[in-house]
Each structure stands twice: as C-alpha cells, then as structure tokens.
N, CA, C and O of each residue as an XYZ file, in Angstrom:
380
protein
N      -0.152     31.921    -24.063
C      -0.574     31.124    -25.187
C       0.004     29.720    -25.026
O       1.167     29.568    -24.652
N      -0.791     28.706    -25.302
C      -0.351     27.308    -25.245
C      -0.310     26.743    -26.662
O      -1.255     26.900    -27.435
N       0.802     26.080    -26.989
C       1.009     25.514    -28.326
C       1.378     24.047    -28.189
O       2.189     23.678    -27.339
N       0.783     23.218    -29.026
C       1.132     21.803    -29.115
C       2.303     21.716    -30.096
O       2.135     21.988    -31.285
N       3.477     21.342    -29.609
C       4.695     21.327    -30.411
C       5.075     19.884    -30.706
O       5.134     19.057    -29.796
N       5.334     19.579    -31.974
C       5.698     18.213    -32.390
C       6.924     18.248    -33.283
O       7.069     19.125    -34.134
N       7.804     17.278    -33.075
C       8.966     17.131    -33.951
C       8.959     15.723    -34.535
O       8.441     14.782    -33.933
N       9.545     15.603    -35.718
C       9.593     14.306    -36.383
C      10.898     14.176    -37.158
O      11.173     14.966    -38.062
N      11.697     13.182    -36.802
C      12.912     12.868    -37.539
C      14.103     13.767    -37.266
O      15.065     13.753    -38.035
N      14.071     14.544    -36.203
C      15.174     15.456    -35.876
C      15.790     14.980    -34.558
O      15.436     15.467    -33.484
N      16.703     14.039    -34.654
C      17.250     13.383    -33.471
C      17.903     14.345    -32.474
O      17.668     14.202    -31.274
N      18.712     15.321    -32.913
C      19.291     16.235    -31.918
C      18.219     17.020    -31.150
O      18.384     17.313    -29.966
N      17.134     17.352    -31.828
C      16.042     18.068    -31.169
C      15.327     17.147    -30.193
O      14.962     17.555    -29.090
N      15.134     15.928    -30.600
C      14.514     14.905    -29.753
C      15.297     14.763    -28.445
O      14.708     14.706    -27.366
N      16.631     14.706    -28.547
C      17.472     14.601    -27.354
C      17.407     15.868    -26.506
O      17.350     15.793    -25.278
N      17.416     17.025    -27.154
C      17.382     18.300    -26.424
C      16.094     18.462    -25.612
O      16.085     19.136    -24.582
N      15.018     17.846    -26.076
C      13.730     17.951    -25.393
C      13.473     16.791    -24.440
O      12.332     16.537    -24.055
N      14.529     16.095    -24.065
C      14.378     15.006    -23.098
C      13.670     13.796    -23.673
O      12.874     13.150    -22.992
N      13.962     13.489    -24.931
C      13.426     12.319    -25.637
C      11.911     12.389    -25.841
O      11.223     11.368    -25.867
N      11.417     13.598    -25.982
C       9.992     13.779    -26.246
C       9.798     14.215    -27.687
O      10.574     15.015    -28.210
N       8.770     13.695    -28.325
C       8.431     14.092    -29.694
C       7.237     15.032    -29.725
O       6.972     15.676    -30.740
N       6.522     15.110    -28.620
C       5.369     15.993    -28.499
C       5.431     16.698    -27.150
O       5.721     16.085    -26.123
N       5.155     17.982    -27.174
C       5.119     18.768    -25.946
C       3.954     19.736    -26.011
O       3.630     20.258    -27.078
N       3.337     19.970    -24.893
C       2.387     21.072    -24.788
C       3.178     22.208    -24.155
O       3.519     22.155    -22.973
N       3.464     23.227    -24.941
C       4.252     24.362    -24.477
C       3.274     25.402    -23.930
O       2.493     25.990    -24.678
N       3.329     25.618    -22.628
C       2.392     26.534    -21.973
C       3.057     27.874    -21.681
O       4.246     27.951    -21.370
N       2.265     28.905    -21.790
C       2.724     30.227    -21.393
C       3.691     30.893    -22.343
O       4.547     31.668    -21.914
N       3.568     30.602    -23.647
C       4.436     31.254    -24.624
C       4.063     32.728    -24.690
O       2.900     33.077    -24.890
N       5.056     33.582    -24.522
C       4.827     35.018    -24.626
C       5.088     35.423    -26.073
O       6.151     35.131    -26.622
N       4.133     36.083    -26.678
C       4.272     36.496    -28.072
C       3.263     35.773    -28.946
O       2.367     35.088    -28.453
N       3.425     35.939    -30.257
C       2.408     35.442    -31.177
C       2.952     34.698    -32.389
O       2.166     34.199    -33.195
N       4.262     34.607    -32.543
C       4.811     34.073    -33.791
C       5.623     32.795    -33.569
O       5.921     32.403    -32.441
N       5.967     32.165    -34.693
C       6.847     30.993    -34.649
C       8.174     31.384    -34.001
O       8.737     30.604    -33.233
N       8.675     32.570    -34.298
C       9.930     33.041    -33.672
C       9.793     33.115    -32.155
O      10.702     32.716    -31.427
N       8.674     33.618    -31.684
C       8.456     33.702    -30.232
C       8.481     32.309    -29.599
O       9.027     32.122    -28.512
N       7.888     31.344    -30.286
C       7.881     29.973    -29.765
C       9.289     29.390    -29.756
O       9.688     28.772    -28.768
N      10.052     29.573    -30.837
C      11.411     29.029    -30.852
C      12.275     29.707    -29.790
O      13.096     29.051    -29.150
N      12.097     31.004    -29.600
C      12.836     31.704    -28.534
C      12.490     31.108    -27.169
O      13.367     30.924    -26.325
N      11.216     30.812    -26.962
C      10.754     30.202    -25.709
C      11.414     28.830    -25.508
O      11.875     28.518    -24.410
N      11.458     28.019    -26.562
C      12.070     26.689    -26.471
C      13.558     26.782    -26.154
O      14.070     26.022    -25.332
N      14.245     27.705    -26.800
C      15.684     27.878    -26.553
C      15.923     28.324    -25.117
O      16.837     27.835    -24.453
N      15.113     29.240    -24.649
C      15.254     29.721    -23.272
C      14.987     28.605    -22.262
O      15.692     28.486    -21.259
N      13.971     27.791    -22.532
C      13.583     26.740    -21.589
C      14.493     25.507    -21.644
O      14.829     24.944    -20.602
N      14.895     25.083    -22.854
C      15.641     23.831    -23.006
C      17.119     24.023    -23.334
O      17.871     23.049    -23.370
N      17.543     25.248    -23.571
C      18.953     25.531    -23.728
C      19.474     25.574    -25.150
O      18.726     25.396    -26.111
N      20.785     25.816    -25.266
C      21.419     26.012    -26.569
C      21.374     24.785    -27.482
O      21.561     24.918    -28.691
N      21.133     23.609    -26.935
C      21.031     22.409    -27.786
C      19.856     22.528    -28.750
O      19.914     22.014    -29.868
N      18.794     23.200    -28.325
C      17.633     23.418    -29.203
C      18.033     24.330    -30.357
O      17.699     24.069    -31.513
N      18.743     25.392    -30.035
C      19.196     26.322    -31.074
C      20.106     25.612    -32.071
O      19.957     25.786    -33.280
N      21.041     24.820    -31.573
C      21.967     24.104    -32.449
C      21.249     23.089    -33.335
O      21.629     22.896    -34.490
N      20.224     22.448    -32.805
C      19.507     21.403    -33.552
C      18.538     21.969    -34.578
O      18.282     21.334    -35.600
N      18.004     23.137    -34.324
C      16.871     23.635    -35.103
C      17.179     24.838    -35.990
O      16.601     24.980    -37.068
N      18.077     25.693    -35.546
C      18.252     26.978    -36.209
C      19.471     27.010    -37.133
O      20.451     26.295    -36.922
N      19.385     27.859    -38.162
C      20.531     28.060    -39.042
C      21.327     29.283    -38.569
O      21.003     29.879    -37.542
N      22.348     29.643    -39.309
C      23.213     30.755    -38.895
C      22.521     32.115    -38.967
O      23.045     33.111    -38.469
N      21.346     32.153    -39.587
C      20.587     33.402    -39.692
C      19.525     33.536    -38.602
O      18.762     34.503    -38.589
N      19.476     32.559    -37.681
C      18.506     32.607    -36.595
C      17.104     32.187    -37.004
O      16.123     32.553    -36.358
N      17.016     31.418    -38.080
C      15.730     30.909    -38.563
C      15.731     29.387    -38.458
O      16.790     28.760    -38.408
N      14.536     28.799    -38.424
C      14.464     27.343    -38.473
C      15.103     26.914    -39.780
O      14.723     27.384    -40.852
N      16.071     26.022    -39.686
C      16.863     25.619    -40.845
C      15.979     25.221    -42.019
O      14.937     24.587    -41.845
N      16.413     25.605    -43.218
C      15.617     25.332    -44.414
C      15.511     23.837    -44.734
O      14.680     23.447    -45.555
N      16.331     23.001    -44.107
C      16.218     21.565    -44.342
C      15.018     20.946    -43.619
O      14.692     19.778    -43.833
N      14.369     21.732    -42.770
C      13.192     21.246    -42.052
C      11.909     21.817    -42.652
O      11.879     22.942    -43.151
N      10.872     21.025    -42.589
C       9.545     21.480    -42.980
C       8.813     21.911    -41.722
O       8.956     21.304    -40.661
N       8.030     22.964    -41.859
C       7.289     23.510    -40.723
C       5.833     23.677    -41.149
O       5.544     24.253    -42.198
N       4.925     23.169    -40.324
C       3.496     23.309    -40.615
C       2.756     23.714    -39.345
O       3.106     23.301    -38.239
N       1.731     24.525    -39.532
C       0.840     24.897    -38.430
C      -0.490     24.205    -38.663
O      -1.092     24.337    -39.728
N      -0.942     23.470    -37.666
C      -2.220     22.745    -37.721
C      -2.302     21.764    -38.890
O      -3.372     21.533    -39.453
N      -1.153     21.196    -39.241
C      -1.056     20.146    -40.269
C      -1.567     20.610    -41.633
O      -2.051     19.807    -42.431
N      -1.453     21.923    -41.891
C      -1.835     22.474    -43.188
C      -0.596     22.628    -44.034
O       0.404     21.952    -43.790
N      -0.633     23.492    -45.012
C       0.489     23.708    -45.918
C       1.779     24.003    -45.159
O       1.770     24.581    -44.072
N       2.888     23.587    -45.769
C       4.190     23.878    -45.184
C       4.482     25.369    -45.309
O       4.142     25.997    -46.312
N       5.111     25.922    -44.286
C       5.429     27.341    -44.266
C       6.709     27.604    -45.046
O       7.668     26.837    -44.954
N       6.722     28.665    -45.797
C       7.854     29.033    -46.643
C       9.025     29.515    -45.791
O       8.834     30.252    -44.824
N      10.248     29.092    -46.158
C      11.444     29.383    -45.364
C      11.576     30.855    -44.990
O      11.722     31.155    -43.805
N      11.532     31.756    -45.908
C      11.783     33.163    -45.627
C      10.710     33.856    -44.808
O      10.942     34.946    -44.285
N       9.547     33.247    -44.688
C       8.422     33.898    -44.026
C       7.951     33.195    -42.753
O       7.202     33.777    -41.969
N       8.375     31.968    -42.545
C       7.760     31.163    -41.477
C       8.029     31.642    -40.057
O       7.220     31.372    -39.170
N       9.119     32.334    -39.810
C       9.406     32.789    -38.447
C       8.405     33.850    -37.982
O       8.205     34.033    -36.781
N       7.785     34.541    -38.922
C       6.837     35.599    -38.581
C       5.379     35.155    -38.667
O       4.472     35.968    -38.486
N       5.148     33.877    -38.941
C       3.777     33.367    -39.005
C       3.157     33.433    -37.615
O       3.759     33.021    -36.623
N       1.951     33.956    -37.570
C       1.235     34.089    -36.297
C       0.705     32.736    -35.833
O       0.223     31.927    -36.626
N       0.808     32.522    -34.543
C       0.247     31.336    -33.901
C      -0.898     31.775    -32.998
O      -0.903     32.887    -32.470
N      -1.855     30.891    -32.834
C      -2.975     31.139    -31.934
C      -2.967     30.102    -30.825
O      -2.440     29.003    -30.994
N      -3.547     30.455    -29.700
C      -3.647     29.533    -28.577
C      -4.264     28.217    -29.057
O      -5.322     28.217    -29.685
N      -3.605     27.103    -28.761
C      -4.107     25.788    -29.142
C      -3.615     25.272    -30.488
O      -3.928     24.142    -30.863
N      -2.844     26.086    -31.227
C      -2.308     25.628    -32.512
C      -1.325     24.475    -32.320
O      -0.770     24.281    -31.238
N      -1.125     23.722    -33.392
C      -0.124     22.657    -33.435
C       0.989     23.126    -34.366
O       0.738     23.415    -35.535
N       2.217     23.203    -33.856
C       3.374     23.517    -34.683
C       4.162     22.218    -34.848
O       4.616     21.620    -33.873
N       4.311     21.798    -36.101
C       4.952     20.524    -36.425
C       6.202     20.834    -37.247
O       6.123     21.471    -38.297
N       7.353     20.378    -36.758
C       8.624     20.558    -37.482
C       9.187     19.176    -37.767
O       9.316     18.345    -36.869
N       9.521     18.943    -39.038
C       9.976     17.612    -39.441
C      11.081     17.716    -40.497
O      11.276     18.765    -41.112
N      11.789     16.620    -40.689
C      12.797     16.594    -41.736
C      12.111     16.639    -43.087
O      10.967     16.210    -43.238
N      12.830     17.167    -44.064
C      12.251     17.326    -45.403
C      12.231     16.008    -46.183
O      11.484     15.878    -47.153
N      13.027     15.053    -45.776
C      13.142     13.821    -46.542
C      12.179     12.757    -46.241
O      12.224     11.692    -46.856
C-alpha cells in the first residue's frame, strides 16, 4: 500500500524525516494508521516515535490527524482507522 504522508508544524518530525514535509510512503504493510506509524518508526528510527507518539503508543493528542483532508480523526480511535492505497494522511499541530 502506498500512502501520501504530510506533516505540518511538527519540527521534530520534520527533522526526523530529513527535512521533508511530504513523503510518498511505499510498501506499507497493513491497513491502519498504526501500521503506517509503525512503518515510519521502523524506517526513520526512534526520533519519529519521540516526535509523534505519546506514552500510550498513540499519535499524541496535541496533534490533529486527517485522512484525505476530511474530518479530523478522534484521539481514541484514530490509530485503528483504515487506510487505502493512495490515501493522504495529514498530521499537524492543533494550534
């Protein structure tokens, strides 16, 4: 599965991804937001986990998460949201 991944306003994440704000993530194994974040951590290292995740292993609640620029995903449920090939996952600061 290929996902268009975008970040906005998260400087530690920006640095962890080699100063990129947009990436085409190819070959993601799995179907959920959690699978994608696991893929990013595996590929780019622990700096991604430190920048993005909270102590519960979820994308920190201070960030907004949207798929295909639609409604923001709810904190408690967003890690299990299904992604489809070609989706855009956008993570940004809440402010």
